[in-house]
N, C-alpha and C positions, 0 to 999 in steps of 0.2 A: 551441548549437543544432546539430543534426545535419542535414547537407545530404542531400537525397534523392539517391540514386545511380541512375543510369540504366544501369549496366552489368549484364550477366547474371551471376548468381552462378556461381562456378566449379563448384559441384556439379552444376548443370544441364548444363553442357558434358559432364562425364564420365558423368552418369547417363542422358542422353537422346541427345545428338548423337553421341557416340562409338559407342555400340552401333548406332545407325542407320547410321552410316558403315560400320562393320564388316559389318553385314548386307548392305548394298549391294555392298561389295567381294566378299564371299563369294558372293553371287548371280552376279556377273560372272564370277568364277573357275569356278563350277559350270557356267554356260552355256558358257564357253570349253572346259572339259573335255568336256562333252557333245558339243560340235561336233567336237572332235578324235576322240572315240570313234566318232561317226557316220562321219567320213571314213575312219578305219582300218577299220571294218566294210565300208564300200563298197569300199575297195581290196582287202581280203581276199576279198570275194565275186568281184571281178574276177580276182584271182589264182587262185582256185579254178577259175573258168571257163577261164582260160588253161591251167592245168595239165591239166585234164580234156581240153581240146582237143588239147594237145600229146601226151598219152598216147594219145588216139584216133588221131591222125595217126601217132605212132610205131608203134602196134600194126598199123595198116593198111599203113604203108610198109615196116615190117620184116617182109616175108613170110618165114615160116619155110621154109627149104629144107633138110629133114632129110638129104637124100642128097647135097647139094652137096660135102661133103668127100670122099665116095667117088667122085663123078664127077670131081672135080678131081685126085685123087691115085691112084685105083685103076683107072679104066676105060680108061686107056691100054693096059693089059695084060690086064685081066680083063673079060669080057663081063658084061652085066647078068644073064644066066642064072646066072653063077657066084655072084652075090649072092643069088639067089632061094632057094637051098638052105639046109639047116640048117647052122649054123656051129659048133655045139657049145656047150659051157659058156663062161662068161666067161674061164676059164683057157685054154681052147682058142683063143678069139678073141685073147686077149693074146699067146699063143705065135705065132699067125699074124702078128699085126702086128709082133711083135719080129723074126720071121723076115724080114718085108718091110723092116724098118729096116736089117737087115744087108746088104741088097742094095745094092751100091756104085753101081749105076746110078740109084737113087732118091735124091732129096734130100728126106727128110721131116724137118721141124722138129718139136720137141716140141709146138708148137701144132697142127701137122697131125695128129700122132699122137693127141693128145687129142680133136680134132674127129672123127677116124675112129672112135675108141672110142665116142663119143657117137652118131654116125650108125649104127653097127652095132646099137645098142640098138633102133633102130626097125625092124630086120629082123624082129623078133618081131611087129611090127604089120602089116607088108605081106603076111603070109600071108592076111589077111582084108581089109585096107584099102589103098586107093590112096594115093599121095602127097598128093593133094588133101584127103583126109579128115584126114591128119596136119597139113596146113597150117591147117586150121580151128582146131586147138588153140592156135595162136599167139595168137589173139584172146581166149582164155578166161583167166579168173583162175586162179591157182595151185590154189585149192581146187576149182574146176570141173574142171580138168585131172585132178587126183587122183581126183575122183569118176568121171570117164570111164574112166581107166585101171583103177580098182578094179572098175567094172562090166564092163569087157572081160576083166579078170583072172579073173572068176568064170564066164565062159562056157566051155562044154565045149570041150576041145582047145586052150585058150588057152596053157597051159603057161607062165604068167607068175607067178613067185613074188613074195612081198612085196618082196624086195630088187630084183627086176626092175622092179616098179612104181615104186619110189623112184628107180631108175637111169633109167627112162624120163622121169620128171619132171625129174630133174637134167639129162638130155640136152636136154630141151626148153628149159630155162632157159639152158643153155650155148650152144646153137645160136642162141638169140635174143640172146645177149650179156648176160644178167643174171647 
């Protein structure tokens, strides 16, 4: 005689219980991953806001002073009127600065010389614009600055070549420290 068995057949365990258990575990893992993803998105949004705020503060705090290198290094001997006139081509300007570098009384570092070259690029702009107008360009994007320089370049009497326009943009970035 066969005794009735009260135990659950083994096939039932593998066919129904194990898949149910795996589905529950998978659901828990998916919920956990979704929670992590939401936290990362939240932190990323906060980071984007922080970076935007820091860029805004940096742009407003870093006031562009296009003629500071000239004021620091040149105005001890030369008047402002001296800088208002035409300085010639880039080659002429380079020769002038090289001549000043040879002056034993001056102590111009290579950093100072580079900054002076960049500042002189802006002398093309001050025939029409004041220093305040140039400072407003510090808060503009690179593309916007190029657009402004290009628009100014096409005005009658501007005398700004394509190379001059690129040099002015590089000068702005250099003076701002980028």
